[in-house]
N, C-alpha and C positions, 0 to 999 in steps of 0.2 A: 466458422473457423474455430479451432480449439484454442483454449487459453494457453499462454506460455507457462511453463513450469519454472519457478525461480524461488529459491530459498532466501530468507532474509535474516540478517543479524541486527538486533537493536541493542545499542549500548545504553544501559541505564545511566541517566544523568548527563547524556550528551545529546546535542541536536541530531535528530534522526532525519536523514535524507536518503530516499530510495529512488533509484532510476529504473524505470521499466521501459525497454525499447520494444515498441509494438511494430513489428515488421510489416511492410507493404500495406500500411493503413494511413489515412489522413483523418485524425480525430481532433484536429486543432480548432475547429469551429463547430458550434452546435452540440457540444457534448459536455456533460459534467461527470466527475469521477468521485468514487467513494471506495475506500479500502477498510475492511474490518479484520481485526486479528482476534481470534478466540482460542481458548484452551483446547477445544475440540470442535468438530463440525456441529455437534448437537448442543454445545454450551449456550445457555440463554443470554448471558451477558458478554459483551465484547471486552477484551483486555485493553484494546486500543482501537480508536477510530481515527482515520486520517481523512481530513476534509480539505486540506490546503494543498493545491497542486499547481505546478507550472507545466504547461504543455507547449512543446516546440516541435515543428516539422524539421526533420533532418533527412534530406534525400527522399527516399520513398517510405521512410519510417516516421513514426510519431514517438517522441521522447516524453514520457510522463514522469515527473519527479514529485513525489510526495514528501512533505516536510512536517515535522513535529518538533516543538521546542524542547530544550533541555529541561525546563521546568516540568513539563508533562512526563518526559521519560524518567525523570528522577523519582516520580511517584509510582512507577510500575514495580510490581513484585519481581524480584530476580533472585536466583535464576528461574527462568520459566520458558516454556515452549508451547507450541500449538500450531494452528493452521490459519491461513489468511486467504482472501481473494481481493482482487481489484476489479471493480465494475465500472463500465461506461454507460451512461444513460443519454440517449439521443433526445434532446430537448423538444424536437418537432413532434415526436409521437410517443415519447416515454418508453420506447423499447430499450431493454437492458441487455448488454453483452458482458460476459466474464472475459476480461482481457488477460489476467494473470492470476496464478494461484500457487500455493506452496506451503512450506513449513516456515516457522520463525523460531528464533531463540533469543531470549533477552539475557545479555551478559550483565552480571552484577558490577556495580560501581564500588571502588574501594576509596576513591578520593571524594570525600563529602564535605 
């Protein structure tokens, strides 16, 4: 199945929470998630890596919410933009699927 396309806005200096609704899937057990944000697909370093997720079943969908602290987003360069993807790894066999992808934009903080 193809990854969902979803663009993301990250507010510098604010707690970042992003919800991805993965339709017609149950990924609530036996999976780990990872999202990486890069300036471009070929950039060696990630601008931001998300490793903290809450995963909840909602009807026939799985809601995956990634969270990053305000302290971490405050350290991001802004304004900035790039690309990201969200991957799910099946713990039983290590297989990886791309669940979401898109562009991101980091808005600068003026209250510091």
